[in-house]
C-alpha positions, 0 to 999 in steps of 0.5 A, spaced: 172 838 191 177 835 186 176 839 180 178 833 176 171 830 177 167 837 176 165 835 169 161 829 172 156 834 176 156 841 172 151 840 167 146 844 162 140 840 161 136 840 155 129 843 156 124 848 154 126 855 154 120 856 159 125 851 164 131 856 164 130 860 171 132 867 167 126 866 163 130 866 157 130 862 150 137 860 147 139 861 140 138 856 135 144 857 131 148 852 135 153 848 131 151 843 136 143 844 133 141 843 141 135 847 144 135 851 150 140 849 155 140 850 163 146 850 167 146 846 172 149 841 177 145 836 181 146 835 188 142 831 193 139 832 200 135 836 203 136 844 203 138 845 209 144 840 208 145 843 202 147 850 204 152 847 209 160 848 206 161 841 204 158 834 202 161 828 200 159 825 193 161 820 188 160 820 181 160 814 176 163 814 170 160 814 163 163 812 156 165 818 152 167 821 145 168 828 144 169 832 138 175 837 136 174 842 131 181 843 127 183 850 125 190 850 122 191 857 125 189 855 132 190 851 138 185 845 138 178 847 140 178 843 146 185 841 150 184 839 157 187 841 163 185 840 171 180 845 171 173 845 169 170 848 163 174 844 157 169 838 157 163 840 153 158 835 150 154 829 154 150 824 150 143 824 148 142 818 153 146 819 158 148 823 165 152 822 170 149 822 177 153 825 183 150 821 188 154 815 190 154 809 185 148 811 181 147 814 174 141 817 170 139 817 163 138 824 161 140 828 155 145 834 157 150 839 154 155 842 158 157 848 154 152 853 151 153 855 143 158 861 144 163 855 145 163 852 138 159 857 134 165 860 131 164 857 124 157 860 124 159 867 125 161 872 120 168 875 122 166 882 119 163 887 123 156 885 121 155 878 124 151 873 119 150 865 120 151 862 114 153 855 115 150 848 118 154 843 122 152 836 125 155 832 129 154 824 130 156 820 136 158 824 141 160 821 148 164 823 154 167 819 159 166 822 166 171 826 169 177 830 167 184 829 168 184 827 161 188 827 154 186 830 148 179 828 145 175 826 139 171 828 133 168 822 129 164 826 124 163 833 122 159 836 116 159 843 114 157 847 108 164 850 108 168 844 107 172 845 114 178 841 115 176 836 120 180 831 123 178 824 126 181 821 132 179 817 138 182 817 145 180 814 151 178 818 157 181 816 164 177 819 170 178 818 177 172 816 181 174 817 188 169 821 193 169 828 192 167 834 197 162 839 194 162 846 196 156 850 195 156 857 194 159 862 199 166 862 202 169 856 199 176 859 198 178 852 196 183 851 190 186 859 192 193 859 195 193 862 202 200 862 202 202 866 196 204 872 199 212 871 201 212 877 206 210 878 212 202 881 212 200 887 216 194 886 220 189 890 216 192 886 209 191 879 213 184 881 215 182 884 207 185 877 205 180 873 210 174 877 207 176 877 200 176 869 201 170 869 205 166 872 199 168 867 194 162 864 191 163 856 188 159 853 183 161 845 181 165 845 187 170 850 184 171 858 185 168 862 180 167 869 183 166 874 189 160 877 192 159 884 191 158 885 198 158 880 205 155 885 209 153 880 215 148 886 218 145 887 211 137 884 211 136 886 204 142 885 200 138 886 193 143 884 188 149 885 193 149 878 193 151 876 186 157 876 182 158 882 178 163 882 172 166 889 173 166 888 181 170 882 180 175 885 176 179 888 182 178 881 186 181 878 179 187 882 179 188 881 187 188 873 186 192 873 180 198 878 183 197 873 189 198 867 184 191 864 184 189 863 177 184 858 177 178 862 180 179 868 174 180 862 169 173 859 172 170 866 172 172 867 165 169 860 162 162 861 166 161 868 164 163 866 157 158 861 157 152 866 159 154 871 153 150 867 148 144 866 152 138 870 148 136 876 152 128 878 152 125 884 156 118 886 154 119 881 147 125 885 145 132 882 145 138 886 145 144 884 140 148 877 141 154 878 145 152 882 151 155 880 157 151 879 163 152 885 169 152 879 174 150 872 175 148 868 182 148 861 183 142 859 185 139 852 189 133 850 186 129 843 187 130 838 181 124 836 177 121 830 178 126 828 184 123 830 190 128 832 195 133 833 190 136 839 188 140 842 183 145 848 182 144 853 177 147 860 174 142 865 174 145 871 170 142 878 169 143 882 163 139 888 166 132 886 165 132 886 173 136 892 174 134 898 177 132 902 171 133 896 166 139 898 163 143 894 159 151 893 162 155 896 156 161 896 161 161 888 162 163 886 155 169 891 155 171 889 162 171 881 160 176 883 155 180 887 159 180 881 164 182 876 159 188 880 157 190 881 164 190 873 165 194 871 159 199 877 161 200 875 168 200 868 168 203 866 161 197 862 159 195 865 152 192 858 150 185 860 154 184 866 150 187 863 143 181 857 144 175 858 139 170 859 144 174 865 147 176 868 140 168 867 138 166 871 145 171 877 143 168 877 136 161 878 139 163 883 143 166 887 138 161 886 133 156 889 138 160 895 139 162 896 132 156 896 128 154 902 124 149 906 127 146 913 126 152 916 130 157 920 126 162 920 132 167 914 133 165 914 140 160 909 143 153 912 144 150 909 151 144 910 155 144 913 162 146 908 167 150 903 163 157 903 167 159 903 174 154 909 174 148 905 174 143 910 176 141 917 172 146 922 173 146 925 166 151 921 163 147 919 157 150 920 150 158 919 150 161 918 157 168 918 158 168 912 162 165 908 157 170 910 151 176 909 156 174 902 157 172 901 149 178 903 147 182 899 152 178 893 150 179 894 142 187 895 144 186 888 148 182 885 142 188 887 137 193 883 141 188 877 142 185 876 136 188 871 131 189 874 124 187 870 119 182 870 112 176 870 117 178 876 122 182 880 118 176 885 116 175 885 123 182 887 125 182 892 120 175 895 123 178 895 130 185 899 127 180 904 124 176 905 130 182 906 135 185 911 130 179 915 130 177 914 137 184 916 140 184 922 136 176 924 137 178 924 145 184 927 145 182 933 141 175 934 143 175 932 150 181 935 153 180 941 157 185 945 160 186 953 162 188 954 154 182 950 151 177 953 156 179 960 154 178 958 147 171 955 148 170 962 152 171 965 145 167 960 140 163 963 135 156 959 134 152 957 129 158 956 124 156 952 118 162 949 114 167 943 114 172 948 116 168 950 123 172 951 129 166 950 134 164 943 131 159 941 136 156 948 136 158 949 144 155 955 147 160 959 151 155 960 156 156 953 158 162 953 161 160 952 169 162 958 174 165 953 178 170 951 173 173 958 172 176 959 178 177 952 179 181 950 173 189 950 175 194 954 170 198 947 170 194 941 168 187 939 165 183 933 164 178 930 160 171 932 160 165 927 162 161 928 156 160 931 149 154 931 144 152 936 140 151 943 143 153 940 150 159 939 154 159 935 161 165 939 165 165 934 170 171 930 172 170 923 172 175 919 175 175 912 173 174 915 165 180 919 166 184 914 170 183 909 165 185 914 159 192 914 163 192 906 163 190 905 156 194 911 153 188 914 150 190 921 152 197 923 150 203 923 154 202 931 156 195 929 157 196 924 162 201 928 166 196 933 166 191 929 169 195 927 175 198 934 176 191 936 176 189 931 181 195 933 186 194 940 185 186 939 187 188 933 192 183 936 197 177 936 192 179 929 189 182 925 196 181 929 202 179 924 207 178 918 203 180 916 196 177 918 191 171 922 188 167 918 183 166 925 180 167 932 181 163 937 183 157 934 185 150 936 182 146 940 187 140 944 188 136 945 182 141 942 177 141 935 182 133 935 181 133 936 174 138 931 172 137 926 177 130 926 177 131 928 185 134 921 186 134 920 194 140 915 193 144 920 189 144 926 193 149 931 193 156 929 195 153 921 196 154 915 192 155 916 184 154 924 185 160 926 188 161 920 193 168 917 195 169 910 192 175 906 195 175 901 189 178 906 185 185 906 189 187 900 184 186 904 178 189 910 181 195 906 183 196 903 176 196 910 173 201 913 178 205 907 176 205 908 169 206 915 170 212 915 175 208 918 180 208 912 185 209 917 191 201 920 189 198 912 190 203 911 196 200 917 199 192 915 197 193 908 200 196 910 207 190 915 207 185 909 206 189 904 211 187 909 216 180 908 216 177 902 211 178 897 217 176 901 222 170 903 218 169 895 216 170 896 209 164 900 206 162 901 199 163 909 199 163 915 203 159 921 203 160 928 204 165 933 200 171 930 204 169 923 204 168 924 212 162 919 213 161 912 211 156 913 206 148 913 208 146 907 204 153 904 203 154 896 204 160 894 209 165 889 207 164 891 200 168 886 196 171 891 191 173 895 196 177 890 199 180 888 193 182 894 190 186 896 196 190 889 196 191 890 189 194 897 190 198 894 195 201 889 191 202 893 185 206 898 189 210 892 192 212 889 185 211 895 180 214 891 174 207 887 175 203 893 173 207 894 166 203 888 164 196 891 166 197 898 162 199 900 155 204 905 152 203 909 146 202 906 139 205 910 134 202 906 129 195 908 130 197 915 130 200 914 123 193 911 120 188 916 118 182 913 118 178 919 115 173 917 110 173 924 107 180 923 103 176 917 099 171 922 097 170 928 092 169 932 099 175 936 103 181 931 104 182 930 111 187 935 114 190 930 119 197 931 119 196 930 126 198 923 125 205 925 125 205 931 129 202 927 135 207 922 134 212 927 135 209 931 140 208 924 144 215 923 144 217 930 146 212 930 151 207 935 149 201 935 144 200 940 138 192 941 137 190 938 130 184 939 126 180 936 120 
């Protein structure tokens, strides 16, 4: 289907909240003042025909006007290009019907409130709705391929600058092909890779493109898995934000940016839906864990159907856990899109700036916690089942730090955002200090913990978290090498989780959350313990596995997370791309090449499984889905990064010495003990010199 006609069929019907298939309402603070929308695309025909790959449809034109909010510090709200997502509003009395030559009268709204609510959100850490905005005479002439559009009149309580202008919108009403759901790789370039591909790479690209999901005839993501033998896919037939990241990078590195742009646009629209689970709504800004494109009968039109986006914010997930990492991954991917494509205009658009701010507001709210780390429940990230990671797990902290650094780069600084930028800078400084000082474990640090005194009551306490030396597990004493170390999995009062969690450690390297010496130490540890972390298939999601009574107490006897399986010490090939990125950053590409070569021997033969079982990763996981998309995409991304290491530099961060020089400890503003963190200067010197001196408050 031609993307220039997609706006004629992608709509959001203004209906009561009970008609939204997710069962959610919609926030009423919209700048548009609308009710509860539902993302949908109307198509006609019987269901069996609808499931086929493509149909011919035509769209009639409608007279249109458009609104543009003028902000002196940014680009126009609604610049157009050839992709869907820029057109925003239809009239209250017209709608384009996608049947040939037909039109219907129906009120529709094309984008949810998040795209235009920026004037109503406070830019401080605590978001507030202060203003009211009204629009008159809004209309759109069906289709894309348009010039910048229109505002007739905008009234706000702030006296915002409003520019009145009009332009005609042209539309090409030629027939289009509507591709429905899975396997639509239209718009993806099949010939971007210039070198000759190996058989396994060709197979991987074919499977990746077969997993593509389309909505409005455009690619919007990839399914979690496309196992042809899977009769009960559960939620593996959905598009997950975290799972799509390696797919997005593979497409971007191959020059296919459209699918990533569409994904970012549609997930942004889903962000501002009001989520309700058992009469409780989590904070605004939460990104869904996943979404699915569903085809449902169109009310009042027998034999006609509409396509809807059905998001899952955790209300359907096992354990009903909100996906804390989704918003963090979304911000990371938005930055990556700009870095690789050079299209920074997308992240500068009002709706994307608002989306970033909503996520940051959710993360930076003041709570009861005394630490700069994010406090989360068990199962709120890639490890989405009970595994004893509640509290302050390293994976969340590393992604949080990365998202803060991304936001710092992408936020447009003005009077409305300067307080938020200050809060981001302060949190980055505090978080990096906290992780580097208290999460790091090597032979020297473990010996120090072994000699800790307990029950210290003092601001000068050495054992600040009252860690009992008996918590040091017996396996660690003989396992930790003389050289190298790692960041522990979790830290809470009187509790240290000494397990090695791979994603958190790798992403700490990528984001420079760790010091230069710590980053080198992590890779040295992986190299020296290769048989533990890699063995026959890279890479262990965590090490070691919980066993025996510890497994029963921690997991509740989870039959899927048995020792050395799934999240409990299973081997996950998707971690390959993050390992590759970390190795390239640290100049250790030989480790990544070794891991990729090892994975190549089995992945295709084993039909690209989700994970492997046993301590050595010898068996395909007992409940592992085959044709797992992020396994496929992780392999392809690793290959392309190794062939083009200069591209990797666009995806990682170097040390930010300005952050290290920023003291954020509020104690220096009170009559109590002043901050003794000369750490700032010492860490700068040590980071340059390649070593780190312990620091303290």
